[in-house]
C-alpha beads as a LAMMPS data file, in Angstrom:
LAMMPS data file: protein, C-alpha beads

179 atoms
178 bonds

1 atom types
1 bond types

-500.0 500.0 xlo xhi
-500.0 500.0 ylo yhi
-500.0 500.0 zlo zhi

Masses

1 110.0

Atoms # bond

1 1 1 30.365 -473.100 103.918
2 1 1 32.158 -476.408 103.441
3 1 1 31.316 -479.924 104.495
4 1 1 34.269 -482.129 105.443
5 1 1 33.858 -485.809 104.919
6 1 1 36.782 -488.160 104.833
7 1 1 39.046 -485.139 104.359
8 1 1 37.308 -483.879 101.222
9 1 1 35.783 -480.417 100.961
10 1 1 32.271 -480.300 99.400
11 1 1 30.817 -477.048 98.118
12 1 1 27.418 -476.309 96.752
13 1 1 24.059 -476.927 98.375
14 1 1 25.435 -479.556 100.686
15 1 1 27.982 -477.074 101.941
16 1 1 25.849 -475.491 104.569
17 1 1 25.772 -478.603 106.724
18 1 1 28.832 -477.923 108.838
19 1 1 31.455 -480.559 109.449
20 1 1 30.026 -484.037 108.825
21 1 1 31.922 -487.287 108.950
22 1 1 30.770 -490.727 108.094
23 1 1 30.511 -493.248 110.841
24 1 1 33.534 -495.072 109.510
25 1 1 35.930 -492.333 110.654
26 1 1 37.783 -492.559 113.915
27 1 1 35.634 -490.277 115.936
28 1 1 32.360 -491.546 114.416
29 1 1 30.800 -488.016 114.434
30 1 1 31.187 -484.425 113.256
31 1 1 29.870 -481.101 114.053
32 1 1 26.863 -479.506 112.466
33 1 1 26.791 -475.941 113.802
34 1 1 24.259 -474.440 111.353
35 1 1 26.470 -471.547 110.510
36 1 1 26.480 -470.334 114.138
37 1 1 29.222 -467.787 113.560
38 1 1 28.606 -464.203 114.648
39 1 1 28.148 -462.949 111.064
40 1 1 25.226 -465.168 110.058
41 1 1 21.746 -465.102 111.452
42 1 1 20.497 -468.632 111.731
43 1 1 16.694 -468.568 111.430
44 1 1 14.318 -471.303 112.278
45 1 1 13.301 -471.647 108.593
46 1 1 16.906 -472.468 107.839
47 1 1 17.048 -475.665 109.946
48 1 1 15.047 -477.907 107.588
49 1 1 17.292 -477.280 104.513
50 1 1 20.385 -477.920 106.784
51 1 1 18.943 -481.268 107.896
52 1 1 18.138 -482.114 104.331
53 1 1 21.637 -481.091 103.210
54 1 1 23.260 -483.318 105.833
55 1 1 21.061 -486.257 104.741
56 1 1 22.143 -485.730 101.192
57 1 1 25.837 -485.021 101.824
58 1 1 26.405 -487.753 104.345
59 1 1 23.497 -490.156 104.559
60 1 1 25.491 -492.465 106.796
61 1 1 26.962 -489.649 108.806
62 1 1 26.271 -488.830 112.435
63 1 1 26.057 -485.135 113.053
64 1 1 26.668 -483.362 116.369
65 1 1 24.078 -480.651 116.524
66 1 1 24.682 -477.336 118.274
67 1 1 22.812 -474.101 118.121
68 1 1 25.292 -472.038 120.195
69 1 1 28.856 -472.077 121.493
70 1 1 31.342 -469.876 123.372
71 1 1 31.978 -467.679 120.308
72 1 1 28.521 -466.544 119.333
73 1 1 25.551 -464.925 121.061
74 1 1 23.252 -467.386 122.597
75 1 1 20.732 -468.798 120.030
76 1 1 17.647 -467.655 121.941
77 1 1 18.851 -463.955 121.769
78 1 1 20.250 -464.344 118.301
79 1 1 16.963 -465.816 116.935
80 1 1 14.647 -463.656 119.102
81 1 1 12.959 -466.578 120.783
82 1 1 10.576 -466.412 123.747
83 1 1 10.803 -469.090 126.497
84 1 1 8.294 -471.489 124.761
85 1 1 10.153 -471.231 121.409
86 1 1 13.552 -471.808 123.142
87 1 1 12.132 -474.984 124.770
88 1 1 10.837 -476.195 121.401
89 1 1 14.255 -475.676 119.714
90 1 1 16.060 -477.648 122.428
91 1 1 13.419 -480.326 122.156
92 1 1 13.934 -480.401 118.442
93 1 1 17.664 -480.751 118.890
94 1 1 17.159 -483.735 121.208
95 1 1 14.985 -485.400 118.460
96 1 1 17.478 -485.002 115.576
97 1 1 19.375 -487.993 114.419
98 1 1 22.901 -487.571 115.752
99 1 1 24.398 -486.199 118.954
100 1 1 23.341 -483.058 120.739
101 1 1 25.809 -480.500 122.068
102 1 1 24.087 -478.080 124.540
103 1 1 26.081 -475.098 125.411
104 1 1 25.906 -474.374 129.133
105 1 1 22.729 -472.460 130.018
106 1 1 20.731 -473.475 126.885
107 1 1 18.792 -475.941 128.978
108 1 1 17.664 -472.861 131.040
109 1 1 16.917 -470.720 128.021
110 1 1 19.491 -468.152 129.221
111 1 1 19.506 -465.113 126.983
112 1 1 22.710 -463.287 125.986
113 1 1 23.941 -461.394 129.047
114 1 1 24.768 -457.670 128.975
115 1 1 28.355 -457.368 130.223
116 1 1 29.677 -453.907 131.160
117 1 1 32.830 -452.756 129.488
118 1 1 34.741 -452.821 132.770
119 1 1 33.809 -456.419 133.314
120 1 1 34.787 -457.708 129.827
121 1 1 37.503 -460.356 129.568
122 1 1 37.360 -460.917 125.822
123 1 1 40.133 -459.027 124.063
124 1 1 38.017 -458.554 120.945
125 1 1 35.226 -456.994 123.012
126 1 1 37.697 -454.618 124.637
127 1 1 39.285 -453.678 121.353
128 1 1 36.112 -453.103 119.303
129 1 1 33.671 -451.783 121.980
130 1 1 30.924 -450.545 121.473
131 1 1 30.454 -451.695 117.885
132 1 1 31.280 -455.325 118.959
133 1 1 30.642 -456.030 122.630
134 1 1 32.614 -459.270 122.470
135 1 1 31.798 -462.871 123.225
136 1 1 31.515 -462.631 127.040
137 1 1 27.747 -462.255 126.938
138 1 1 27.475 -465.992 126.316
139 1 1 30.265 -466.940 128.645
140 1 1 28.876 -465.806 131.925
141 1 1 28.678 -468.429 134.773
142 1 1 25.948 -471.061 135.062
143 1 1 23.305 -470.107 137.503
144 1 1 22.525 -472.831 139.959
145 1 1 20.401 -471.001 142.528
146 1 1 19.154 -467.436 142.710
147 1 1 19.860 -466.535 146.458
148 1 1 23.262 -464.813 145.875
149 1 1 25.053 -462.523 143.423
150 1 1 27.061 -465.396 141.897
151 1 1 24.013 -467.653 141.296
152 1 1 25.578 -470.482 143.324
153 1 1 28.412 -470.792 140.806
154 1 1 31.072 -469.762 143.286
155 1 1 31.527 -468.245 146.677
156 1 1 34.448 -466.220 145.229
157 1 1 34.514 -463.664 142.445
158 1 1 33.913 -465.378 139.135
159 1 1 35.780 -464.509 135.936
160 1 1 32.635 -462.811 134.583
161 1 1 29.737 -461.490 136.548
162 1 1 26.442 -463.427 136.687
163 1 1 23.738 -461.527 134.892
164 1 1 20.898 -460.437 137.167
165 1 1 18.525 -461.424 134.341
166 1 1 19.791 -465.043 134.679
167 1 1 19.148 -465.375 138.427
168 1 1 15.347 -466.026 137.870
169 1 1 16.358 -468.895 135.462
170 1 1 18.554 -470.743 137.980
171 1 1 18.546 -474.493 137.956
172 1 1 16.948 -474.770 141.380
173 1 1 14.113 -472.480 140.218
174 1 1 13.462 -474.142 136.902
175 1 1 13.574 -477.681 138.362
176 1 1 10.239 -476.626 140.103
177 1 1 8.679 -475.552 136.809
178 1 1 6.625 -478.383 135.269
179 1 1 6.880 -476.851 131.712

Bonds

1 1 1 2
2 1 2 3
3 1 3 4
4 1 4 5
5 1 5 6
6 1 6 7
7 1 7 8
8 1 8 9
9 1 9 10
10 1 10 11
11 1 11 12
12 1 12 13
13 1 13 14
14 1 14 15
15 1 15 16
16 1 16 17
17 1 17 18
18 1 18 19
19 1 19 20
20 1 20 21
21 1 21 22
22 1 22 23
23 1 23 24
24 1 24 25
25 1 25 26
26 1 26 27
27 1 27 28
28 1 28 29
29 1 29 30
30 1 30 31
31 1 31 32
32 1 32 33
33 1 33 34
34 1 34 35
35 1 35 36
36 1 36 37
37 1 37 38
38 1 38 39
39 1 39 40
40 1 40 41
41 1 41 42
42 1 42 43
43 1 43 44
44 1 44 45
45 1 45 46
46 1 46 47
47 1 47 48
48 1 48 49
49 1 49 50
50 1 50 51
51 1 51 52
52 1 52 53
53 1 53 54
54 1 54 55
55 1 55 56
56 1 56 57
57 1 57 58
58 1 58 59
59 1 59 60
60 1 60 61
61 1 61 62
62 1 62 63
63 1 63 64
64 1 64 65
65 1 65 66
66 1 66 67
67 1 67 68
68 1 68 69
69 1 69 70
70 1 70 71
71 1 71 72
72 1 72 73
73 1 73 74
74 1 74 75
75 1 75 76
76 1 76 77
77 1 77 78
78 1 78 79
79 1 79 80
80 1 80 81
81 1 81 82
82 1 82 83
83 1 83 84
84 1 84 85
85 1 85 86
86 1 86 87
87 1 87 88
88 1 88 89
89 1 89 90
90 1 90 91
91 1 91 92
92 1 92 93
93 1 93 94
94 1 94 95
95 1 95 96
96 1 96 97
97 1 97 98
98 1 98 99
99 1 99 100
100 1 100 101
101 1 101 102
102 1 102 103
103 1 103 104
104 1 104 105
105 1 105 106
106 1 106 107
107 1 107 108
108 1 108 109
109 1 109 110
110 1 110 111
111 1 111 112
112 1 112 113
113 1 113 114
114 1 114 115
115 1 115 116
116 1 116 117
117 1 117 118
118 1 118 119
119 1 119 120
120 1 120 121
121 1 121 122
122 1 122 123
123 1 123 124
124 1 124 125
125 1 125 126
126 1 126 127
127 1 127 128
128 1 128 129
129 1 129 130
130 1 130 131
131 1 131 132
132 1 132 133
133 1 133 134
134 1 134 135
135 1 135 136
136 1 136 137
137 1 137 138
138 1 138 139
139 1 139 140
140 1 140 141
141 1 141 142
142 1 142 143
143 1 143 144
144 1 144 145
145 1 145 146
146 1 146 147
147 1 147 148
148 1 148 149
149 1 149 150
150 1 150 151
151 1 151 152
152 1 152 153
153 1 153 154
154 1 154 155
155 1 155 156
156 1 156 157
157 1 157 158
158 1 158 159
159 1 159 160
160 1 160 161
161 1 161 162
162 1 162 163
163 1 163 164
164 1 164 165
165 1 165 166
166 1 166 167
167 1 167 168
168 1 168 169
169 1 169 170
170 1 170 171
171 1 171 172
172 1 172 173
173 1 173 174
174 1 174 175
175 1 175 176
176 1 176 177
177 1 177 178
178 1 178 179
């Protein structure tokens, strides 16, 4: 992987940091995705070296941390985390120096949704099914409350279905959970 800082590409051990920009750049931040592409398993033991690499490569940088995005399976499923571990990783992200970028549903510890072939919207999922089920499993609607099929996301038919497994993790339900 390559680190971009002031337009320069850095390879070597510092290269696994993601995109890191010094504070002096226009945006003042960069992205540190910890290799969250679909072809690389990011394990918990890998996070410390990534943080160390960023500190070495851009000591004055300000990373934007993300464990998931709309193109990879949700990190809880990708890393095989239980609910307690998922909460720990989100807590860790909030404690890291830099900015945090939570992908919708991570604060609820939503797992990757199983999306039936007939419900897929992702062209790659349709083309390469079943070897690659596409990216729609992480793109399902946010669940706000568990009382209806669409999880309070919409009274109409959403682009992707709400996973039944997500309904018990709705915002209104988890707001009542003191953990």
